[in-house]
VOROKOL-88716 format. One record per residue: residue number from 1; residue in three letters; x, y, z of N, C-alpha, C in turn. Coordinates in pm, 1 decimal. Layout:
// residues N
  resi  resn    n.east   n.north      n.up   ca.east  ca.north     ca.up    c.east   c.north      c.up
   NUM   ALA         X         Y         Z         X         Y         Z         X         Y         Z
...
// end
This chain:
// residues 192
  resi  resn    n.east   n.north      n.up   ca.east  ca.north     ca.up    c.east   c.north      c.up
     1   MET    -140.6   -1471.2    7441.4    -165.2   -1478.7    7311.5    -323.4   -1538.9    7282.0
     2   LYS    -361.2   -1638.2    7384.0    -500.6   -1682.5    7344.7    -576.1   -1583.5    7384.5
     3   SER    -551.2   -1498.8    7498.2    -659.2   -1398.6    7534.8    -680.1   -1292.9    7425.9
     4   ARG    -567.6   -1272.2    7342.3    -576.9   -1157.7    7253.7    -636.1   -1210.0    7129.8
     5   LEU    -644.0   -1336.4    7081.1    -720.0   -1407.0    6990.9    -877.6   -1395.9    7025.2
     6   ARG    -902.5   -1415.3    7158.5   -1038.4   -1440.4    7189.7   -1093.1   -1294.8    7212.2
     7   SER    -999.7   -1188.2    7213.4   -1063.0   -1049.1    7213.8   -1098.3    -996.4    7071.1
     8   TYR   -1019.8   -1038.1    6985.0   -1055.0   -1021.4    6841.9   -1159.4   -1080.2    6770.8
     9   THR   -1188.1   -1193.1    6837.5   -1310.7   -1282.3    6776.6   -1422.5   -1294.3    6882.1
    10   LYS   -1434.3   -1208.2    6939.8   -1556.6   -1215.1    7066.8   -1692.7   -1248.4    6992.2
    11   GLY   -1727.8   -1178.1    6900.8   -1865.4   -1207.4    6853.5   -1869.7   -1339.3    6784.1
    12   GLY   -1774.5   -1429.8    6784.1   -1760.6   -1563.1    6707.9   -1719.9   -1542.5    6575.6
    13   SER   -1796.2   -1583.9    6453.6   -1767.2   -1554.6    6321.6   -1790.8   -1427.2    6253.3
    14   THR   -1871.6   -1360.0    6317.9   -1889.9   -1214.1    6265.1   -1776.9   -1131.7    6287.5
    15   ALA   -1738.9   -1058.5    6185.2   -1625.2    -963.1    6208.5   -1685.1    -828.7    6213.7
    16   ALA   -1611.7    -749.1    6295.5   -1663.9    -614.9    6331.8   -1625.0    -522.8    6201.5
    17   PRO   -1703.1    -429.5    6164.6   -1668.1    -327.9    6085.7   -1535.3    -243.8    6122.0
    18   LEU   -1464.6    -189.3    6043.9   -1362.7    -109.3    6071.4   -1426.2      22.9    6160.7
    19   SER   -1362.0      43.6    6251.5   -1412.8     136.0    6347.9   -1345.5     271.4    6332.8
    20   ASN   -1241.9     304.5    6249.5   -1151.3     409.7    6212.1   -1236.1     486.2    6095.3
    21   PRO   -1308.6     592.0    6072.0   -1352.3     637.8    5960.7   -1252.3     712.0    5881.4
    22   ARG   -1142.8     756.6    5942.2   -1033.2     820.4    5852.5    -961.2     713.3    5773.5
    23   GLY    -947.9     595.2    5818.5    -874.8     487.3    5756.3    -965.3     449.3    5633.8
    24   GLN   -1102.1     465.2    5641.4   -1193.3     421.6    5534.2   -1182.5     536.8    5436.6
    25   ILE   -1175.1     676.8    5467.3   -1156.0     767.2    5370.8   -1042.1     753.0    5298.1
    26   LYS    -937.1     745.3    5344.7    -796.9     720.5    5307.1    -789.0     613.1    5202.5
    27   MET    -872.0     511.0    5233.4    -862.6     394.8    5134.8    -948.7     437.1    5028.2
    28   PHE   -1075.9     496.0    5041.1   -1131.1     534.3    4920.0   -1064.9     649.7    4841.2
    29   GLU    -985.7     741.2    4885.9    -925.6     809.1    4825.2    -803.8     741.2    4744.0
    30   THR    -771.9     676.6    4780.5    -648.3     573.6    4718.1    -696.2     493.8    4593.5
    31   ILE    -821.6     445.0    4621.8    -886.5     354.9    4527.9    -934.0     473.5    4409.4
    32   GLY    -988.5     592.8    4465.6   -1030.7     679.1    4342.8    -909.6     747.8    4274.7
    33   VAL    -777.8     750.6    4311.7    -670.7     809.6    4262.8    -638.5     708.6    4155.7
    34   LEU    -646.8     573.8    4192.9    -599.2     465.2    4108.4    -687.1     444.8    4002.2
    35   LEU    -801.5     477.8    4023.9    -910.9     464.2    3910.9    -895.8     579.0    3799.4
    36   VAL    -863.9     691.1    3856.9    -860.0     801.2    3770.0    -722.1     789.3    3700.1
    37   PHE    -613.3     746.2    3762.7    -490.3     726.8    3715.9    -502.3     621.0    3581.8
    38   PHE    -567.9     499.0    3595.7    -580.1     402.0    3512.6    -677.9     448.6    3413.1
    39   PHE    -772.2     529.9    3421.7    -868.6     588.6    3318.1    -786.4     680.8    3231.6
    40   LEU    -699.6     745.6    3306.6    -606.6     846.9    3212.1    -511.8     781.1    3123.5
    41   LEU    -447.0     666.3    3181.0    -359.6     578.2    3114.7    -406.8     524.0    3008.8
    42   PHE    -546.9     464.2    3020.0    -612.9     382.7    2920.2    -633.1     465.7    2793.0
    43   THR    -704.0     603.4    2837.3    -736.7     710.4    2738.0    -613.7     752.5    2673.5
    44   GLY    -528.4     782.4    2726.1    -390.7     808.2    2657.0    -350.2     717.4    2572.6
    45   SER    -359.4     584.2    2612.9    -271.5     477.9    2520.4    -378.9     461.0    2387.1
    46   ILE    -517.0     503.8    2409.1    -591.1     485.6    2296.9    -540.6     596.4    2199.7
    47   PHE    -538.8     704.3    2239.3    -508.9     853.4    2164.1    -390.2     801.3    2079.5
    48   TYR    -282.2     763.3    2150.6    -141.7     733.7    2104.7    -135.1     626.5    1981.8
    49   PHE    -203.7     512.3    2020.2    -215.8     416.0    1922.2    -290.4     450.6    1797.0
    50   SER    -391.3     524.4    1819.2    -461.3     580.6    1697.8    -376.8     689.7    1613.8
    51   ALA    -296.5     763.3    1688.0    -198.0     852.2    1611.0     -95.3     775.3    1535.8
    52   GLN     -35.8     670.3    1610.0      48.2     562.0    1535.6     -17.7     515.6    1407.9
    53   LYS    -123.7     458.0    1426.7    -192.4     406.3    1323.3    -205.9     500.3    1190.3
    54   SER    -249.5     620.6    1230.0    -264.4     711.0    1110.9    -137.9     748.0    1040.9
    55   ALA     -21.4     760.4    1133.0     117.0     779.4    1084.2     160.9     665.7    1013.7
    56   LEU     123.9     555.9    1052.8     163.6     426.1     945.6      91.7     423.7     822.6
    57   GLN     -29.6     474.3     835.5    -112.0     480.7     704.9     -49.9     572.8     614.0
    58   LYS     -12.7     696.9     649.2      62.5     776.3     575.2     191.6     743.4     507.2
    59   GLU     268.6     682.3     596.4     379.5     622.7     536.9     370.8     516.9     437.7
    60   LYS     259.0     417.8     461.4     225.8     329.6     370.4     181.9     390.8     228.1
    61   VAL     126.0     486.6     229.4      87.8     573.2     119.8     172.4     632.8      29.5
    62   LYS     286.9     678.0     117.9     400.6     751.6      57.3     492.6     643.6       2.8
    63   ALA     501.6     525.4      66.5     587.6     427.3      -3.9     533.5     362.6    -116.9
    64   SER     404.5     367.9    -127.4     317.8     319.5    -240.3     337.5     412.1    -365.2
    65   GLU     339.9     547.9    -335.1     361.5     640.5    -445.0     506.4     630.2    -479.2
    66   GLN     619.5     605.7    -395.8     748.0     617.5    -450.1     761.3     472.4    -532.1
    67   TYR     699.1     397.9    -489.7     716.3     265.7    -567.0     659.2     283.0    -708.5
    68   ALA     534.2     359.6    -717.4     466.4     352.2    -850.9     557.4     460.4    -926.0
    69   PHE     629.5     563.0    -863.3     683.1     641.5    -950.3     844.9     589.2    -992.7
    70   GLN     890.0     496.0    -923.2    1004.5     400.1    -974.7     941.1     322.7   -1100.1
    71   ILE     828.0     278.6   -1083.6     791.5     193.2   -1217.6     756.8     276.2   -1324.8
    72   VAL     712.0     415.1   -1303.6     693.8     496.2   -1408.5     850.9     519.2   -1481.5
    73   LEU     920.7     541.4   -1388.7    1059.1     588.1   -1446.4    1118.4     465.2   -1536.1
    74   LYS    1112.3     342.5   -1480.1    1170.3     230.8   -1538.6    1103.4     206.5   -1680.2
    75   SER     979.0     228.4   -1680.1     891.5     225.5   -1804.7     914.5     340.6   -1926.0
    76   LEU     970.4     451.6   -1854.2    1010.1     547.2   -1963.3    1138.8     540.3   -2009.3
    77   TYR    1226.1     468.7   -1929.5    1385.3     465.4   -1995.2    1413.5     304.1   -2004.3
    78   LEU    1304.4     228.7   -2056.8    1345.3      95.4   -2084.0    1473.9      95.4   -2200.0
    79   PRO    1571.5      42.1   -2198.9    1661.0      41.5   -2295.0    1615.1     -28.4   -2423.2
    80   GLU    1510.5    -111.5   -2402.6    1462.8    -194.0   -2525.7    1378.9    -109.5   -2612.0
    81   LEU    1336.8       3.2   -2571.9    1256.4      96.0   -2639.2    1289.6     237.1   -2669.6
    82   ASP    1409.2     262.5   -2623.4    1499.5     387.5   -2654.6    1502.3     424.6   -2813.4
    83   CYS    1509.1     562.8   -2822.7    1533.6     615.1   -2966.0    1687.0     641.0   -2951.8
    84   SER    1771.8     577.0   -2997.7    1908.7     601.9   -3004.4    1981.6     606.7   -3133.0
    85   PHE    2032.4     713.7   -3151.2    2096.0     739.5   -3300.6    2258.0     778.8   -3279.2
    86   LEU    2332.1     683.9   -3310.0    2481.0     679.3   -3321.5    2517.0     729.1   -3165.4
    87   GLN    2487.5     637.0   -3070.6    2527.7     680.6   -2941.2    2462.9     796.8   -2864.2
    88   THR    2344.2     863.8   -2944.5    2296.9     963.9   -2855.1    2152.3     909.8   -2829.5
    89   GLN    2091.3     948.6   -2723.4    1965.3     923.4   -2681.4    1872.9    1018.9   -2645.6
    90   LYS    1753.0    1015.1   -2704.1    1654.1    1126.7   -2683.7    1553.5    1069.8   -2552.5
    91   ASP    1538.7    1183.4   -2437.3    1452.5    1153.7   -2340.0    1315.8    1155.6   -2382.6
    92   ASN    1234.8    1049.5   -2315.0    1106.9    1038.9   -2326.1    1078.9    1014.9   -2466.4
    93   CYS    1159.6     937.1   -2551.1    1117.9     896.5   -2682.7    1116.6     738.7   -2694.9
    94   ILE    1020.3     696.0   -2756.2     997.9     542.6   -2775.1     991.7     508.3   -2933.3
    95   ASP    1082.4     408.5   -2968.9    1058.8     365.2   -3115.1     949.0     292.0   -3122.8
    96   ARG     884.7     318.2   -3206.0     749.3     249.1   -3235.3     761.4      97.6   -3269.1
    97   ILE     856.2      71.5   -3348.6     872.1     -47.1   -3410.4     920.6    -148.9   -3285.7
    98   LYS    1005.9    -108.3   -3185.1    1070.2    -179.8   -3072.9     943.7    -189.7   -2987.4
    99   MET     864.0    -100.5   -2968.5     752.5    -111.3   -2886.3     648.3    -214.8   -2939.5
   100   GLU     626.6    -199.2   -3059.2     507.6    -313.3   -3091.9     571.9    -457.8   -3092.3
   101   LYS     702.1    -453.9   -3107.6     763.4    -606.4   -3108.9     784.4    -655.2   -2952.6
   102   LEU     824.7    -553.2   -2871.3     810.7    -590.3   -2733.2     705.5    -616.9   -2696.8
   103   SER     574.3    -554.4   -2719.6     475.7    -560.6   -2649.9     389.6    -715.3   -2694.5
   104   GLN     440.2    -749.9   -2840.9     386.5    -876.2   -2884.7     478.9    -988.9   -2816.8
   105   LEU     601.4    -975.3   -2771.3     673.4   -1074.2   -2705.7     632.3   -1091.3   -2565.6
   106   ILE     598.6    -979.4   -2493.8     556.1    -998.7   -2362.3     418.1   -1081.3   -2358.0
   107   ALA     334.3   -1057.1   -2465.3     198.9   -1093.8   -2452.3     197.7   -1228.1   -2494.8
   108   GLN     307.4   -1291.1   -2578.0     296.7   -1420.6   -2625.6     393.8   -1506.9   -2527.3
   109   ASN     506.9   -1471.5   -2475.1     600.6   -1555.4   -2416.3     577.3   -1529.0   -2279.3
   110   GLU     536.2   -1644.8   -2184.5     523.4   -1644.6   -2036.8     643.4   -1624.9   -1986.6
   111   THR     778.9   -1676.2   -2008.2     896.8   -1649.6   -1971.1     927.1   -1503.2   -1970.4
   112   VAL     915.2   -1425.2   -2073.6     947.4   -1268.4   -2095.0     854.8   -1208.2   -1998.7
   113   HIS     721.2   -1262.9   -1991.9     622.9   -1181.7   -1910.3     681.6   -1194.3   -1741.4
   114   THR     735.6   -1316.0   -1712.1     774.7   -1328.2   -1583.4     900.2   -1266.6   -1562.2
   115   ASP     991.2   -1239.1   -1639.7    1110.1   -1147.4   -1639.5    1078.1    -995.7   -1632.4
   116   TYR     979.0    -963.2   -1697.2     921.1    -810.2   -1684.9     838.3    -790.2   -1547.4
   117   TYR     779.0    -890.6   -1502.8     709.7    -898.6   -1364.7     817.5    -859.4   -1241.9
   118   LYS     942.2    -903.2   -1272.9    1031.8    -870.0   -1188.0    1063.9    -706.3   -1180.4
   119   GLU    1046.2    -651.4   -1300.4    1092.9    -499.2   -1287.9     950.9    -433.6   -1272.9
   120   PHE     839.7    -457.8   -1301.6     702.4    -381.7   -1307.8     597.9    -421.4   -1216.6
   121   GLY     611.6    -551.7   -1143.4     525.8    -613.5   -1066.7     384.0    -612.2   -1113.2
   122   TYR     293.9    -576.5   -1030.3     155.1    -554.1   -1044.2     126.4    -402.1   -1133.0
   123   ALA     123.4    -413.4   -1263.5     107.4    -285.5   -1317.5      42.8    -298.5   -1452.1
   124   THR      16.4    -192.5   -1529.5     -25.0    -200.2   -1657.6      24.3     -77.0   -1718.4
   125   ILE     101.2    -125.7   -1849.3     159.0       2.7   -1900.2      94.2      -0.9   -2064.1
   126   THR      40.1     113.5   -2077.1     -25.3     136.7   -2196.4      27.9     278.5   -2277.5
   127   VAL      50.1     256.8   -2408.2     108.2     364.0   -2479.2     -13.1     403.9   -2591.7
   128   GLU     -39.9     536.0   -2572.3    -141.8     592.7   -2678.3     -78.1     696.2   -2748.7
   129   GLU    -112.1     674.9   -2890.6     -76.4     794.4   -2977.8    -155.5     909.5   -2991.0
   130   ALA    -146.3    1020.2   -2941.3    -250.9    1134.7   -2934.9    -233.3    1211.9   -3062.0
   131   PHE    -138.2    1244.6   -3150.4    -130.4    1296.0   -3249.4     -15.5    1266.8   -3350.7
   132   PRO     -16.1    1220.8   -3469.3    -144.6    1260.6   -3552.1    -246.6    1130.4   -3569.7
   133   GLY    -217.3    1029.5   -3514.9    -311.8     913.2   -3508.4    -379.6     894.7   -3366.6
   134   ASN    -435.8     778.4   -3356.7    -510.7     737.4   -3216.7    -480.8     573.4   -3193.4
   135   LYS    -388.0     551.8   -3222.0    -361.1     392.9   -3191.1    -314.3     368.5   -3044.7
   136   THR    -348.1     264.9   -2994.9    -305.6     231.6   -2857.3    -243.1      87.8   -2853.8
   137   TRP    -151.7      81.5   -2775.9     -48.5     -47.6   -2744.2     -45.0     -84.8   -2600.1
   138   GLN     -66.2    -213.1   -2567.7     -64.6    -250.1   -2441.3      51.0    -328.5   -2422.2
   139   LEU     136.8    -248.6   -2345.1     293.8    -288.4   -2340.0     312.8    -391.7   -2254.9
   140   TYR     251.9    -370.3   -2118.5     251.3    -488.4   -2007.6     132.8    -477.8   -1949.9
   141   GLU      95.0    -594.6   -1888.4     -47.0    -592.8   -1799.2     -36.4    -708.2   -1715.7
   142   ASN     -41.1    -680.8   -1567.5     -38.0    -785.7   -1472.8    -116.0    -723.2   -1359.4
   143   ILE    -251.4    -760.4   -1352.1    -349.9    -720.3   -1247.2    -351.4    -827.4   -1154.9
   144   PRO    -335.7    -790.8   -1036.6    -351.8    -889.4    -945.6    -496.9    -927.2    -904.4
   145   THR    -502.6   -1075.8    -892.4    -637.7   -1124.2    -908.0    -653.5   -1231.3    -792.3
   146   LYS    -765.0   -1275.1    -775.1    -796.7   -1388.8    -677.8    -896.7   -1467.1    -696.9
   147   THR    -923.6   -1588.5    -674.1   -1054.4   -1666.7    -698.4   -1155.9   -1667.8    -606.6
   148   GLU   -1272.0   -1645.6    -652.2   -1389.8   -1630.8    -544.0   -1483.3   -1729.1    -605.2
   149   LYS   -1567.7   -1791.3    -532.1   -1672.8   -1866.4    -566.0   -1819.5   -1796.3    -557.3
   150   LYS   -1868.1   -1781.2    -658.8   -2018.0   -1727.5    -680.2   -2093.7   -1802.0    -755.5
   151   GLN   -2219.4   -1833.2    -692.3   -2302.2   -1928.7    -747.0   -2249.6   -2054.0    -801.1
   152   GLY   -2177.8   -2125.1    -717.0   -2101.9   -2246.9    -754.8   -1980.9   -2227.1    -861.9
   153   LYS   -1965.7   -2112.0    -917.2   -1855.8   -2089.8   -1011.3   -1734.7   -2023.2    -956.4
   154   GLU   -1616.7   -2060.6    -996.9   -1490.4   -1984.2    -959.6   -1466.4   -1867.1   -1057.4
   155   ILE   -1458.6   -1759.0   -1012.4   -1437.5   -1648.8   -1094.1   -1313.8   -1565.3   -1052.4
   156   GLU   -1245.6   -1517.5   -1133.6   -1127.2   -1441.9   -1110.3   -1178.7   -1282.2   -1096.5
   157   VAL   -1127.0   -1222.4    -979.6   -1172.9   -1099.6    -943.4   -1042.8   -1007.8    -910.8
   158   PRO   -1051.1    -892.2    -919.7    -923.6    -810.8    -902.8    -909.1    -798.5    -747.0
   159   ASP    -795.6    -810.7    -712.5    -747.7    -796.3    -567.3    -641.0    -695.6    -551.9
   160   TYR    -684.4    -574.8    -533.1    -590.0    -485.0    -484.9    -681.2    -371.5    -422.3
   161   ILE    -578.1    -308.5    -341.9    -664.8    -193.0    -245.0    -671.6     -76.4    -321.1
   162   SER    -577.3     -21.6    -406.0    -576.7     118.3    -490.1    -480.1      97.5    -588.8
   163   LYS    -527.5     198.1    -696.7    -459.9     191.3    -815.7    -411.6     330.5    -842.4
   164   LEU    -298.0     348.6    -858.3    -213.2     478.6    -886.4    -180.7     499.9   -1041.2
   165   THR    -246.0     587.0   -1080.3    -229.0     621.0   -1226.5    -134.0     729.0   -1262.5
   166   THR     -27.6     726.8   -1344.7      42.5     830.5   -1396.8      48.9     833.2   -1544.6
   167   GLN      15.0     959.0   -1613.7      40.6     965.1   -1747.9     153.0    1049.8   -1767.1
   168   SER     229.8    1024.7   -1883.7     358.7    1104.7   -1905.0     360.3    1114.9   -2062.2
   169   PRO     403.0    1237.9   -2098.8     395.5    1264.5   -2272.2     536.3    1206.7   -2291.7
   170   ILE     530.4    1154.6   -2426.8     634.8    1098.5   -2499.6     625.5    1124.4   -2632.7
   171   LEU     729.8    1091.5   -2714.9     751.2    1100.6   -2846.5     763.3     972.2   -2905.4
   172   LEU     671.7     948.9   -2992.4     676.4     818.2   -3073.3     758.4     807.5   -3203.1
   173   PHE     867.2     755.5   -3217.1     959.2     779.1   -3332.9     929.1     648.0   -3433.5
   174   GLU     893.2     692.1   -3569.6     880.2     596.5   -3652.6     999.8     591.3   -3751.6
   175   PRO    1072.2     505.6   -3743.9    1221.7     492.4   -3810.8    1178.8     478.3   -3955.8
   176   TRP    1093.9     422.2   -4004.4    1072.3     397.8   -4152.6    1045.6     524.8   -4217.3
   177   GLN     986.2     614.0   -4154.9     927.2     749.6   -4222.1    1019.9     833.3   -4157.7
   178   ASP    1093.7     827.6   -4067.6    1183.7     926.9   -3978.1    1084.6    1038.1   -3942.4
   179   ALA     987.5     997.7   -3882.4     912.7    1100.6   -3849.1     837.9    1078.8   -3686.6
   180   TYR     804.0    1185.4   -3629.6     774.1    1166.1   -3467.3     603.4    1197.8   -3464.3
   181   ALA     553.7    1136.1   -3357.9     411.1    1139.7   -3329.9     424.0    1175.3   -3166.3
   182   PHE     323.7    1235.5   -3113.6     312.3    1270.0   -2980.2     225.8    1181.4   -2919.9
   183   GLY     266.0    1125.5   -2798.8     179.7    1014.5   -2740.0     180.8    1037.3   -2594.1
   184   VAL     101.5     929.2   -2533.0      98.7     944.1   -2364.7     131.7     790.2   -2324.1
   185   MET     210.7     791.0   -2233.0     235.6     659.2   -2148.6     174.3     675.3   -2034.1
   186   GLU      55.6     553.8   -2024.1      -1.9     554.3   -1892.9      38.2     438.3   -1815.2
   187   VAL      80.0     475.2   -1696.1     117.5     355.6   -1620.1      13.3     345.3   -1497.7
   188   ASN     -31.6     230.2   -1479.4    -135.8     222.4   -1349.7     -47.5      92.0   -1268.6
   189   VAL     -33.2     140.5   -1154.7      34.0      45.3   -1043.1     -57.6      40.9    -942.2
   190   TYR     -87.8    -138.7    -923.0    -199.1    -173.2    -826.8    -111.9    -206.7    -676.7
   191   VAL    -181.6    -152.8    -600.8    -128.5    -156.4    -457.9    -195.8    -241.6    -390.8
   192   GLN    -143.4    -356.4    -322.6    -203.4    -454.9    -249.3    -211.6    -440.4    -100.2
// end
């Protein structure tokens, strides 16, 4: 055993290079194959994760649009504003007096505003009379904001990624005159 050890370490501390060139070539081939494999694996994972990211973005936009559409439907069919006559209800019709009183109540009473926040979230609902007049009512407004310091002052700035706007034609009923007007309900939904 000792004689074998001496034969392997004849030159002292200097190690002899591999004497078999075929072994070196096979080792370099294996390293090359591993490098190509890991390069392809890395490139494929980058492509896969970027495709997943774009798919997630599309799903997020789709969910935001569905959420905005739900808020539009809620605002169009609020039972507080409907034009009802002896158990019959007209679609896309808003009682003007009810709308004026509700907009005043939401603007003046913080508890009522908080209750409607549960329904509408961050949105702005505006009703505009298109014909025969041109009056505008702010039914609900809640824009997301954040506080930033600029030049030593704290300022409220809007804090949303995008705003989805939907306009819907409506009838405005004037019960005192038993008359209708044409209007537009604009719903802006703020996506964070």
